[in-house]
PDB file with SEQRES, HELIX, SHEET and CRYST1 records, atoms N, CA, C and O in Angstrom:
SEQRES   1 A   62  UNK UNK UNK UNK UNK UNK UNK UNK UNK UNK UNK UNK UNK          
SEQRES   2 A   62  UNK UNK UNK UNK UNK UNK UNK UNK UNK UNK UNK UNK UNK          
SEQRES   3 A   62  UNK UNK UNK UNK UNK UNK UNK UNK UNK UNK UNK UNK UNK          
SEQRES   4 A   62  UNK UNK UNK UNK UNK UNK UNK UNK UNK UNK UNK UNK UNK          
SEQRES   5 A   62  UNK UNK UNK UNK UNK UNK UNK UNK UNK UNK                      
HELIX    1 AA1 UNK A    7  UNK A    9  5                                   3    
HELIX    2 AA2 UNK A   25  UNK A   27  5                                   3    
HELIX    3 AA3 UNK A   30  UNK A   45  1                                  16    
SHEET    1 AA1 2 UNK A  16  UNK A  22  0                                        
SHEET    2 AA1 2 UNK A  51  UNK A  57  1                                        
CRYST1    1.000    1.000    1.000  90.00  90.00  90.00 P 1           1          
ATOM      1  N   UNK A   1      -7.697  26.498   9.490  1.00  0.00           N  
ATOM      2  CA  UNK A   1      -6.528  26.024  10.183  1.00  0.00           C  
ATOM      3  C   UNK A   1      -5.294  26.582   9.475  1.00  0.00           C  
ATOM      4  O   UNK A   1      -5.202  26.518   8.249  1.00  0.00           O  
ATOM      5  N   UNK A   2      -4.366  27.116  10.221  1.00  0.00           N  
ATOM      6  CA  UNK A   2      -3.134  27.675   9.669  1.00  0.00           C  
ATOM      7  C   UNK A   2      -1.937  26.855  10.119  1.00  0.00           C  
ATOM      8  O   UNK A   2      -1.922  26.277  11.206  1.00  0.00           O  
ATOM      9  N   UNK A   3      -0.934  26.822   9.251  1.00  0.00           N  
ATOM     10  CA  UNK A   3       0.303  26.111   9.561  1.00  0.00           C  
ATOM     11  C   UNK A   3       1.460  26.926   9.015  1.00  0.00           C  
ATOM     12  O   UNK A   3       1.307  27.623   8.012  1.00  0.00           O  
ATOM     13  N   UNK A   4       2.603  26.849   9.655  1.00  0.00           N  
ATOM     14  CA  UNK A   4       3.761  27.548   9.111  1.00  0.00           C  
ATOM     15  C   UNK A   4       4.518  26.680   8.116  1.00  0.00           C  
ATOM     16  O   UNK A   4       5.593  27.074   7.665  1.00  0.00           O  
ATOM     17  N   UNK A   5       3.999  25.526   7.764  1.00  0.00           N  
ATOM     18  CA  UNK A   5       4.633  24.664   6.765  1.00  0.00           C  
ATOM     19  C   UNK A   5       4.076  25.030   5.397  1.00  0.00           C  
ATOM     20  O   UNK A   5       2.864  25.002   5.182  1.00  0.00           O  
ATOM     21  N   UNK A   6       4.960  25.371   4.486  1.00  0.00           N  
ATOM     22  CA  UNK A   6       4.535  25.702   3.128  1.00  0.00           C  
ATOM     23  C   UNK A   6       4.521  24.429   2.292  1.00  0.00           C  
ATOM     24  O   UNK A   6       5.463  23.637   2.344  1.00  0.00           O  
ATOM     25  N   UNK A   7       3.466  24.234   1.531  1.00  0.00           N  
ATOM     26  CA  UNK A   7       3.297  23.001   0.751  1.00  0.00           C  
ATOM     27  C   UNK A   7       4.485  22.743  -0.158  1.00  0.00           C  
ATOM     28  O   UNK A   7       4.924  21.601  -0.289  1.00  0.00           O  
ATOM     29  N   UNK A   8       5.010  23.784  -0.788  1.00  0.00           N  
ATOM     30  CA  UNK A   8       6.132  23.593  -1.721  1.00  0.00           C  
ATOM     31  C   UNK A   8       7.427  23.206  -1.007  1.00  0.00           C  
ATOM     32  O   UNK A   8       8.361  22.722  -1.646  1.00  0.00           O  
ATOM     33  N   UNK A   9       7.492  23.412   0.301  1.00  0.00           N  
ATOM     34  CA  UNK A   9       8.681  23.049   1.069  1.00  0.00           C  
ATOM     35  C   UNK A   9       8.529  21.709   1.785  1.00  0.00           C  
ATOM     36  O   UNK A   9       9.489  21.190   2.355  1.00  0.00           O  
ATOM     37  N   UNK A  10       7.326  21.158   1.752  1.00  0.00           N  
ATOM     38  CA  UNK A  10       7.060  19.909   2.465  1.00  0.00           C  
ATOM     39  C   UNK A  10       7.697  18.728   1.748  1.00  0.00           C  
ATOM     40  O   UNK A  10       7.528  18.564   0.540  1.00  0.00           O  
ATOM     41  N   UNK A  11       8.423  17.916   2.485  1.00  0.00           N  
ATOM     42  CA  UNK A  11       8.988  16.684   1.949  1.00  0.00           C  
ATOM     43  C   UNK A  11       8.575  15.568   2.899  1.00  0.00           C  
ATOM     44  O   UNK A  11       8.890  15.607   4.089  1.00  0.00           O  
ATOM     45  N   UNK A  12       7.881  14.592   2.377  1.00  0.00           N  
ATOM     46  CA  UNK A  12       7.451  13.506   3.252  1.00  0.00           C  
ATOM     47  C   UNK A  12       8.612  12.562   3.536  1.00  0.00           C  
ATOM     48  O   UNK A  12       9.561  12.470   2.756  1.00  0.00           O  
ATOM     49  N   UNK A  13       8.526  11.880   4.637  1.00  0.00           N  
ATOM     50  CA  UNK A  13       9.526  10.884   5.006  1.00  0.00           C  
ATOM     51  C   UNK A  13       9.414   9.683   4.076  1.00  0.00           C  
ATOM     52  O   UNK A  13       8.348   9.415   3.520  1.00  0.00           O  
ATOM     53  N   UNK A  14      10.512   8.967   3.911  1.00  0.00           N  
ATOM     54  CA  UNK A  14      10.471   7.720   3.147  1.00  0.00           C  
ATOM     55  C   UNK A  14       9.577   6.730   3.881  1.00  0.00           C  
ATOM     56  O   UNK A  14       9.551   6.693   5.111  1.00  0.00           O  
ATOM     57  N   UNK A  15       8.852   5.936   3.119  1.00  0.00           N  
ATOM     58  CA  UNK A  15       7.913   4.984   3.706  1.00  0.00           C  
ATOM     59  C   UNK A  15       8.502   3.586   3.759  1.00  0.00           C  
ATOM     60  O   UNK A  15       9.260   3.184   2.877  1.00  0.00           O  
ATOM     61  N   UNK A  16       8.152   2.861   4.788  1.00  0.00           N  
ATOM     62  CA  UNK A  16       8.444   1.438   4.912  1.00  0.00           C  
ATOM     63  C   UNK A  16       7.118   0.771   5.242  1.00  0.00           C  
ATOM     64  O   UNK A  16       6.643   0.836   6.375  1.00  0.00           O  
ATOM     65  N   UNK A  17       6.526   0.131   4.240  1.00  0.00           N  
ATOM     66  CA  UNK A  17       5.183  -0.426   4.380  1.00  0.00           C  
ATOM     67  C   UNK A  17       5.192  -1.938   4.247  1.00  0.00           C  
ATOM     68  O   UNK A  17       5.991  -2.509   3.505  1.00  0.00           O  
ATOM     69  N   UNK A  18       4.298  -2.572   4.973  1.00  0.00           N  
ATOM     70  CA  UNK A  18       4.030  -4.001   4.803  1.00  0.00           C  
ATOM     71  C   UNK A  18       2.530  -4.144   4.567  1.00  0.00           C  
ATOM     72  O   UNK A  18       1.719  -3.640   5.345  1.00  0.00           O  
ATOM     73  N   UNK A  19       2.170  -4.832   3.493  1.00  0.00           N  
ATOM     74  CA  UNK A  19       0.767  -5.072   3.156  1.00  0.00           C  
ATOM     75  C   UNK A  19       0.522  -6.571   3.268  1.00  0.00           C  
ATOM     76  O   UNK A  19       1.253  -7.373   2.687  1.00  0.00           O  
ATOM     77  N   UNK A  20      -0.501  -6.938   4.010  1.00  0.00           N  
ATOM     78  CA  UNK A  20      -0.863  -8.345   4.177  1.00  0.00           C  
ATOM     79  C   UNK A  20      -2.142  -8.589   3.384  1.00  0.00           C  
ATOM     80  O   UNK A  20      -3.154  -7.922   3.598  1.00  0.00           O  
ATOM     81  N   UNK A  21      -2.083  -9.557   2.460  1.00  0.00           N  
ATOM     82  CA  UNK A  21      -3.207  -9.814   1.555  1.00  0.00           C  
ATOM     83  C   UNK A  21      -3.784 -11.199   1.806  1.00  0.00           C  
ATOM     84  O   UNK A  21      -3.071 -12.202   1.784  1.00  0.00           O  
ATOM     85  N   UNK A  22      -5.073 -11.230   2.041  1.00  0.00           N  
ATOM     86  CA  UNK A  22      -5.821 -12.479   2.210  1.00  0.00           C  
ATOM     87  C   UNK A  22      -6.088 -13.074   0.829  1.00  0.00           C  
ATOM     88  O   UNK A  22      -6.779 -12.463   0.014  1.00  0.00           O  
ATOM     89  N   UNK A  23      -5.546 -14.255   0.565  1.00  0.00           N  
ATOM     90  CA  UNK A  23      -5.749 -14.917  -0.724  1.00  0.00           C  
ATOM     91  C   UNK A  23      -6.646 -16.139  -0.585  1.00  0.00           C  
ATOM     92  O   UNK A  23      -6.637 -17.016  -1.449  1.00  0.00           O  
ATOM     93  N   UNK A  24      -7.405 -16.201   0.477  1.00  0.00           N  
ATOM     94  CA  UNK A  24      -8.289 -17.347   0.691  1.00  0.00           C  
ATOM     95  C   UNK A  24      -9.455 -17.295  -0.289  1.00  0.00           C  
ATOM     96  O   UNK A  24      -9.642 -16.303  -0.994  1.00  0.00           O  
ATOM     97  N   UNK A  25     -10.214 -18.344  -0.324  1.00  0.00           N  
ATOM     98  CA  UNK A  25     -11.344 -18.447  -1.240  1.00  0.00           C  
ATOM     99  C   UNK A  25     -12.353 -17.328  -1.097  1.00  0.00           C  
ATOM    100  O   UNK A  25     -13.016 -16.966  -2.069  1.00  0.00           O  
ATOM    101  N   UNK A  26     -12.481 -16.773   0.095  1.00  0.00           N  
ATOM    102  CA  UNK A  26     -13.451 -15.694   0.308  1.00  0.00           C  
ATOM    103  C   UNK A  26     -13.072 -14.410  -0.431  1.00  0.00           C  
ATOM    104  O   UNK A  26     -13.898 -13.508  -0.571  1.00  0.00           O  
ATOM    105  N   UNK A  27     -11.834 -14.327  -0.901  1.00  0.00           N  
ATOM    106  CA  UNK A  27     -11.365 -13.124  -1.592  1.00  0.00           C  
ATOM    107  C   UNK A  27     -11.418 -13.258  -3.109  1.00  0.00           C  
ATOM    108  O   UNK A  27     -10.972 -12.353  -3.814  1.00  0.00           O  
ATOM    109  N   UNK A  28     -11.942 -14.342  -3.622  1.00  0.00           N  
ATOM    110  CA  UNK A  28     -11.996 -14.536  -5.072  1.00  0.00           C  
ATOM    111  C   UNK A  28     -12.905 -13.505  -5.725  1.00  0.00           C  
ATOM    112  O   UNK A  28     -13.805 -12.954  -5.090  1.00  0.00           O  
ATOM    113  N   UNK A  29     -12.654 -13.258  -6.993  1.00  0.00           N  
ATOM    114  CA  UNK A  29     -13.528 -12.385  -7.769  1.00  0.00           C  
ATOM    115  C   UNK A  29     -13.343 -10.912  -7.480  1.00  0.00           C  
ATOM    116  O   UNK A  29     -12.222 -10.404  -7.453  1.00  0.00           O  
ATOM    117  N   UNK A  30     -14.461 -10.231  -7.262  1.00  0.00           N  
ATOM    118  CA  UNK A  30     -14.464  -8.777  -7.120  1.00  0.00           C  
ATOM    119  C   UNK A  30     -13.621  -8.293  -5.941  1.00  0.00           C  
ATOM    120  O   UNK A  30     -12.985  -7.243  -6.027  1.00  0.00           O  
ATOM    121  N   UNK A  31     -13.612  -9.042  -4.855  1.00  0.00           N  
ATOM    122  CA  UNK A  31     -12.825  -8.633  -3.682  1.00  0.00           C  
ATOM    123  C   UNK A  31     -11.340  -8.566  -4.015  1.00  0.00           C  
ATOM    124  O   UNK A  31     -10.671  -7.592  -3.669  1.00  0.00           O  
ATOM    125  N   UNK A  32     -10.822  -9.589  -4.681  1.00  0.00           N  
ATOM    126  CA  UNK A  32      -9.400  -9.598  -5.033  1.00  0.00           C  
ATOM    127  C   UNK A  32      -9.096  -8.523  -6.071  1.00  0.00           C  
ATOM    128  O   UNK A  32      -8.026  -7.915  -6.030  1.00  0.00           O  
ATOM    129  N   UNK A  33     -10.009  -8.281  -6.989  1.00  0.00           N  
ATOM    130  CA  UNK A  33      -9.808  -7.220  -7.980  1.00  0.00           C  
ATOM    131  C   UNK A  33      -9.699  -5.862  -7.290  1.00  0.00           C  
ATOM    132  O   UNK A  33      -8.896  -5.023  -7.700  1.00  0.00           O  
ATOM    133  N   UNK A  34     -10.485  -5.641  -6.267  1.00  0.00           N  
ATOM    134  CA  UNK A  34     -10.410  -4.390  -5.501  1.00  0.00           C  
ATOM    135  C   UNK A  34      -9.056  -4.250  -4.815  1.00  0.00           C  
ATOM    136  O   UNK A  34      -8.478  -3.164  -4.781  1.00  0.00           O  
ATOM    137  N   UNK A  35      -8.558  -5.349  -4.274  1.00  0.00           N  
ATOM    138  CA  UNK A  35      -7.238  -5.339  -3.631  1.00  0.00           C  
ATOM    139  C   UNK A  35      -6.165  -4.995  -4.660  1.00  0.00           C  
ATOM    140  O   UNK A  35      -5.292  -4.169  -4.393  1.00  0.00           O  
ATOM    141  N   UNK A  36      -6.225  -5.615  -5.823  1.00  0.00           N  
ATOM    142  CA  UNK A  36      -5.235  -5.352  -6.876  1.00  0.00           C  
ATOM    143  C   UNK A  36      -5.257  -3.895  -7.310  1.00  0.00           C  
ATOM    144  O   UNK A  36      -4.202  -3.282  -7.474  1.00  0.00           O  
ATOM    145  N   UNK A  37      -6.442  -3.338  -7.497  1.00  0.00           N  
ATOM    146  CA  UNK A  37      -6.551  -1.931  -7.899  1.00  0.00           C  
ATOM    147  C   UNK A  37      -5.962  -1.018  -6.831  1.00  0.00           C  
ATOM    148  O   UNK A  37      -5.250  -0.064  -7.147  1.00  0.00           O  
ATOM    149  N   UNK A  38      -6.257  -1.309  -5.577  1.00  0.00           N  
ATOM    150  CA  UNK A  38      -5.730  -0.496  -4.479  1.00  0.00           C  
ATOM    151  C   UNK A  38      -4.206  -0.581  -4.420  1.00  0.00           C  
ATOM    152  O   UNK A  38      -3.534   0.425  -4.191  1.00  0.00           O  
ATOM    153  N   UNK A  39      -3.664  -1.778  -4.624  1.00  0.00           N  
ATOM    154  CA  UNK A  39      -2.205  -1.934  -4.619  1.00  0.00           C  
ATOM    155  C   UNK A  39      -1.557  -1.168  -5.759  1.00  0.00           C  
ATOM    156  O   UNK A  39      -0.508  -0.550  -5.575  1.00  0.00           O  
ATOM    157  N   UNK A  40      -2.168  -1.203  -6.931  1.00  0.00           N  
ATOM    158  CA  UNK A  40      -1.631  -0.444  -8.066  1.00  0.00           C  
ATOM    159  C   UNK A  40      -1.607   1.051  -7.742  1.00  0.00           C  
ATOM    160  O   UNK A  40      -0.624   1.730  -8.038  1.00  0.00           O  
ATOM    161  N   UNK A  41      -2.670   1.563  -7.142  1.00  0.00           N  
ATOM    162  CA  UNK A  41      -2.709   2.979  -6.762  1.00  0.00           C  
ATOM    163  C   UNK A  41      -1.637   3.297  -5.728  1.00  0.00           C  
ATOM    164  O   UNK A  41      -0.998   4.348  -5.788  1.00  0.00           O  
ATOM    165  N   UNK A  42      -1.444   2.389  -4.785  1.00  0.00           N  
ATOM    166  CA  UNK A  42      -0.410   2.577  -3.772  1.00  0.00           C  
ATOM    167  C   UNK A  42       0.968   2.636  -4.417  1.00  0.00           C  
ATOM    168  O   UNK A  42       1.749   3.545  -4.139  1.00  0.00           O  
ATOM    169  N   UNK A  43       1.264   1.670  -5.274  1.00  0.00           N  
ATOM    170  CA  UNK A  43       2.583   1.590  -5.912  1.00  0.00           C  
ATOM    171  C   UNK A  43       2.856   2.841  -6.751  1.00  0.00           C  
ATOM    172  O   UNK A  43       3.993   3.311  -6.801  1.00  0.00           O  
ATOM    173  N   UNK A  44       1.842   3.377  -7.400  1.00  0.00           N  
ATOM    174  CA  UNK A  44       2.010   4.590  -8.204  1.00  0.00           C  
ATOM    175  C   UNK A  44       2.469   5.774  -7.357  1.00  0.00           C  
ATOM    176  O   UNK A  44       3.097   6.695  -7.879  1.00  0.00           O  
ATOM    177  N   UNK A  45       2.166   5.763  -6.073  1.00  0.00           N  
ATOM    178  CA  UNK A  45       2.519   6.873  -5.185  1.00  0.00           C  
ATOM    179  C   UNK A  45       3.886   6.709  -4.527  1.00  0.00           C  
ATOM    180  O   UNK A  45       4.394   7.650  -3.917  1.00  0.00           O  
ATOM    181  N   UNK A  46       4.483   5.532  -4.643  1.00  0.00           N  
ATOM    182  CA  UNK A  46       5.768   5.279  -3.996  1.00  0.00           C  
ATOM    183  C   UNK A  46       6.903   5.933  -4.769  1.00  0.00           C  
ATOM    184  O   UNK A  46       6.815   6.144  -5.979  1.00  0.00           O  
ATOM    185  N   UNK A  47       7.960   6.246  -4.049  1.00  0.00           N  
ATOM    186  CA  UNK A  47       9.168   6.770  -4.679  1.00  0.00           C  
ATOM    187  C   UNK A  47      10.246   5.692  -4.632  1.00  0.00           C  
ATOM    188  O   UNK A  47      10.059   4.637  -4.025  1.00  0.00           O  
ATOM    189  N   UNK A  48      11.361   5.966  -5.271  1.00  0.00           N  
ATOM    190  CA  UNK A  48      12.472   5.010  -5.296  1.00  0.00           C  
ATOM    191  C   UNK A  48      13.033   4.766  -3.895  1.00  0.00           C  
ATOM    192  O   UNK A  48      13.683   3.747  -3.664  1.00  0.00           O  
ATOM    193  N   UNK A  49      12.794   5.678  -2.968  1.00  0.00           N  
ATOM    194  CA  UNK A  49      13.319   5.542  -1.608  1.00  0.00           C  
ATOM    195  C   UNK A  49      12.360   4.852  -0.652  1.00  0.00           C  
ATOM    196  O   UNK A  49      12.710   4.608   0.503  1.00  0.00           O  
ATOM    197  N   UNK A  50      11.163   4.535  -1.112  1.00  0.00           N  
ATOM    198  CA  UNK A  50      10.187   3.840  -0.281  1.00  0.00           C  
ATOM    199  C   UNK A  50      10.414   2.333  -0.357  1.00  0.00           C  
ATOM    200  O   UNK A  50      10.984   1.826  -1.323  1.00  0.00           O  
ATOM    201  N   UNK A  51       9.961   1.632   0.670  1.00  0.00           N  
ATOM    202  CA  UNK A  51      10.066   0.170   0.706  1.00  0.00           C  
ATOM    203  C   UNK A  51       8.680  -0.417   0.914  1.00  0.00           C  
ATOM    204  O   UNK A  51       7.897   0.080   1.724  1.00  0.00           O  
ATOM    205  N   UNK A  52       8.383  -1.485   0.172  1.00  0.00           N  
ATOM    206  CA  UNK A  52       7.083  -2.139   0.270  1.00  0.00           C  
ATOM    207  C   UNK A  52       7.285  -3.645   0.341  1.00  0.00           C  
ATOM    208  O   UNK A  52       7.958  -4.231  -0.507  1.00  0.00           O  
ATOM    209  N   UNK A  53       6.696  -4.266   1.359  1.00  0.00           N  
ATOM    210  CA  UNK A  53       6.686  -5.727   1.475  1.00  0.00           C  
ATOM    211  C   UNK A  53       5.243  -6.180   1.301  1.00  0.00           C  
ATOM    212  O   UNK A  53       4.326  -5.593   1.875  1.00  0.00           O  
ATOM    213  N   UNK A  54       5.051  -7.225   0.507  1.00  0.00           N  
ATOM    214  CA  UNK A  54       3.715  -7.783   0.319  1.00  0.00           C  
ATOM    215  C   UNK A  54       3.728  -9.207   0.853  1.00  0.00           C  
ATOM    216  O   UNK A  54       4.505 -10.047   0.399  1.00  0.00           O  
ATOM    217  N   UNK A  55       2.863  -9.468   1.818  1.00  0.00           N  
ATOM    218  CA  UNK A  55       2.761 -10.785   2.439  1.00  0.00           C  
ATOM    219  C   UNK A  55       1.394 -11.348   2.093  1.00  0.00           C  
ATOM    220  O   UNK A  55       0.368 -10.724   2.363  1.00  0.00           O  
ATOM    221  N   UNK A  56       1.386 -12.529   1.492  1.00  0.00           N  
ATOM    222  CA  UNK A  56       0.136 -13.183   1.117  1.00  0.00           C  
ATOM    223  C   UNK A  56      -0.148 -14.318   2.089  1.00  0.00           C  
ATOM    224  O   UNK A  56       0.773 -14.952   2.605  1.00  0.00           O  
ATOM    225  N   UNK A  57      -1.417 -14.567   2.333  1.00  0.00           N  
ATOM    226  CA  UNK A  57      -1.758 -15.727   3.149  1.00  0.00           C  
ATOM    227  C   UNK A  57      -3.102 -16.278   2.712  1.00  0.00           C  
ATOM    228  O   UNK A  57      -3.954 -15.558   2.192  1.00  0.00           O  
ATOM    229  N   UNK A  58      -3.267 -17.566   2.934  1.00  0.00           N  
ATOM    230  CA  UNK A  58      -4.587 -18.186   2.844  1.00  0.00           C  
ATOM    231  C   UNK A  58      -4.833 -18.825   4.205  1.00  0.00           C  
ATOM    232  O   UNK A  58      -5.609 -18.304   5.005  1.00  0.00           O  
ATOM    233  N   UNK A  59      -4.179 -19.943   4.468  1.00  0.00           N  
ATOM    234  CA  UNK A  59      -4.267 -20.494   5.823  1.00  0.00           C  
ATOM    235  C   UNK A  59      -2.964 -20.294   6.594  1.00  0.00           C  
ATOM    236  O   UNK A  59      -2.889 -20.579   7.789  1.00  0.00           O  
ATOM    237  N   UNK A  60      -1.925 -19.795   5.888  1.00  0.00           N  
ATOM    238  CA  UNK A  60      -0.639 -19.498   6.516  1.00  0.00           C  
ATOM    239  C   UNK A  60       0.059 -18.420   5.693  1.00  0.00           C  
ATOM    240  O   UNK A  60      -0.150 -18.350   4.481  1.00  0.00           O  
ATOM    241  N   UNK A  61       0.889 -17.573   6.322  1.00  0.00           N  
ATOM    242  CA  UNK A  61       1.610 -16.541   5.565  1.00  0.00           C  
ATOM    243  C   UNK A  61       2.627 -17.161   4.618  1.00  0.00           C  
ATOM    244  O   UNK A  61       3.174 -18.230   4.891  1.00  0.00           O  
ATOM    245  N   UNK A  62       2.877 -16.480   3.498  1.00  0.00           N  
ATOM    246  CA  UNK A  62       3.885 -16.947   2.524  1.00  0.00           C  
ATOM    247  C   UNK A  62       4.896 -15.864   2.283  1.00  0.00           C  
ATOM    248  O   UNK A  62       5.827 -16.052   1.499  1.00  0.00           O  
TER     249      UNK A  62                                                      
END                                                                             
């Protein structure tokens, strides 16, 4: 596959993300640890111009 976009010239758009996290009892232990690791990886990729909202819920959003 060919593209006329050169990698060194590519600039991604600023991101506006919302992440919804289930904090109910079913997410305890390894499941929640996986979520935390994924969030850390996500945050490492963000720039100062990106926006991230984190919404937690168990039986209702917080």
